[in-house]
Kinemage of the C-alpha trace (Angstrom):
@kinemage 1
@onewidth
@group {chain A} dominant
@subgroup {mainchain}
@vectorlist {calphas} color= white
{ca trp a 1} P -19.893 -3.135 6.865
{ca gly a 2} L -18.412 -6.311 8.286
{ca ala a 3} L -18.415 -8.230 4.991
{ca glu a 4} L -16.812 -5.345 3.133
{ca met a 5} L -14.146 -4.857 5.797
{ca gly a 6} L -13.438 -8.572 5.760
{ca phe a 7} L -13.162 -8.491 1.977
{ca trp a 8} L -10.504 -5.755 1.970
{ca met a 9} L -8.621 -7.386 4.841
{ca phe a 10} L -8.702 -10.767 3.114
{ca leu a 11} L -7.367 -9.262 -0.114
{ca gly a 12} L -4.542 -7.565 1.776
{ca tyr a 13} L -3.441 -10.747 3.503
{ca ala a 14} L -3.927 -12.962 0.446
{ca phe a 15} L -2.000 -10.638 -1.875
{ca gln a 16} L 0.808 -10.368 0.649
{ca ala a 17} L 1.043 -14.154 0.991
{ca ile a 18} L 1.207 -14.553 -2.798
{ca gly a 19} L 3.808 -11.789 -3.043
{ca leu a 20} L 6.007 -13.449 -0.441
{ca ala a 21} L 6.292 -16.485 -2.690
{ca tyr a 22} L 8.071 -14.365 -5.311
{ca thr a 23} L 9.985 -11.656 -3.458
{ca thr a 24} L 11.971 -11.269 -0.265
{ca ala a 25} L 10.280 -10.613 3.058
{ca gln a 26} L 12.294 -7.396 3.377
{ca arg a 27} L 11.000 -5.952 0.113
{ca ser a 28} L 7.480 -7.163 0.761
{ca gly a 29} L 7.482 -5.559 4.193
{ca phe a 30} L 8.619 -2.195 2.927
{ca leu a 31} L 6.252 -2.292 -0.019
{ca leu a 32} L 3.328 -3.258 2.198
{ca tyr a 33} L 3.792 -0.042 4.147
{ca leu a 34} L 2.911 1.838 1.005
{ca asn a 35} L -0.627 1.490 2.350
{ca val a 36} L -0.059 4.574 4.519
{ca lys a 37} L 1.109 6.527 1.482
{ca phe a 38} L -1.782 5.294 -0.680
{ca val a 39} L -4.513 6.532 1.673
{ca pro a 40} L -4.305 10.243 0.735
{ca phe a 41} L -4.028 9.392 -2.957
{ca phe a 42} L -7.057 7.099 -2.822
{ca ala a 43} L -9.005 9.646 -0.766
{ca phe a 44} L -8.290 12.256 -3.435
{ca ile a 45} L -9.076 10.021 -6.418
{ca leu a 46} L -11.992 7.982 -5.080
{ca leu a 47} L -13.606 10.288 -2.542
{ca arg a 48} L -12.695 13.621 -4.137
{ca arg a 49} L -11.239 14.898 -0.892
{ca gln a 50} L -9.039 17.937 -0.962
{ca ile a 51} L -5.581 17.024 0.290
{ca ser a 52} L -3.370 19.740 1.723
{ca leu a 53} L -0.002 20.516 0.171
{ca pro a 54} L 1.953 19.377 3.273
{ca thr a 55} L 0.148 16.010 3.097
{ca trp a 56} L 1.046 15.625 -0.596
{ca ile a 57} L 4.673 16.498 0.095
{ca ser a 58} L 4.817 14.097 3.044
{ca ala a 59} L 3.256 11.263 1.061
{ca leu a 60} L 5.584 11.748 -1.914
{ca thr a 61} L 8.629 11.964 0.362
{ca ala a 62} L 7.556 8.796 2.169
{ca leu a 63} L 6.972 7.090 -1.175
{ca ala a 64} L 10.518 7.960 -2.268
{ca gly a 65} L 11.853 6.721 1.074
{ca thr a 66} L 10.027 3.418 0.691
{ca ala a 67} L 11.519 3.002 -2.777
{ca leu a 68} L 14.999 3.569 -1.373
{ca leu a 69} L 14.424 1.111 1.460
{ca ala a 70} L 13.064 -1.548 -0.909
{ca tyr a 71} L 16.165 -1.218 -3.093
{ca asp a 72} L 18.403 -4.133 -2.199
{ca gly a 73} L 21.654 -2.543 -3.333
{ca ser a 74} L 22.247 -4.757 -6.325
{ca ser a 75} L 19.356 -4.264 -8.696
{ca ile a 76} L 16.224 -2.260 -9.163
{ca glu a 77} L 14.398 -5.110 -10.838
{ca phe a 78} L 10.678 -5.179 -10.280
{ca asn a 79} L 9.265 -8.679 -9.985
{ca val a 80} L 5.822 -10.211 -9.768
{ca gly a 81} L 6.123 -10.547 -5.976
{ca asp a 82} L 6.641 -6.798 -5.714
{ca ala a 83} L 3.464 -6.240 -7.730
{ca trp a 84} L 1.495 -8.521 -5.409
{ca ser a 85} L 2.935 -6.721 -2.384
{ca ile a 86} L 1.879 -3.358 -3.816
{ca ala a 87} L -1.581 -4.798 -4.488
{ca ala a 88} L -1.676 -5.866 -0.830
{ca ala a 89} L -0.806 -2.315 0.201
{ca ala a 90} L -3.592 -0.960 -2.016
{ca ala a 91} L -6.126 -3.350 -0.488
{ca ser a 92} L -4.959 -2.375 2.982
{ca ala a 93} L -5.315 1.314 2.107
{ca met a 94} L -8.877 0.670 0.941
{ca phe a 95} L -9.536 -1.089 4.247
{ca ile a 96} L -8.345 2.020 6.115
{ca leu a 97} L -10.499 4.349 4.016
{ca arg a 98} L -13.598 2.204 4.313
{ca leu a 99} L -13.052 1.681 8.044
{ca glu a 100} L -12.994 5.454 8.489
{ca arg a 101} L -16.376 5.627 6.768
{ca ala a 102} L -17.814 2.723 8.776
{ca ser a 103} L -16.730 4.210 12.103
């Protein structure tokens, strides 16, 4: 399990570092916390877990809140750094899911 956990953790940190070269730290930070919102979606898609309606509603509400927080007030442009930050969040979410299985 250690190599796999290290792989997901490495991807999360590496993608975040790349993303920070192209976007602001504020946006990257908010986008990175999409990892918490991705976990139920990944559990549903990859592990075929049933997710309760309140969990879906909470995750979608949190996703909308993250989008509002990442909005800088002047533009809603999506840049390559944002994409890397979202990839970092996805890798971090996979780390959480796999860690649950390894524990």
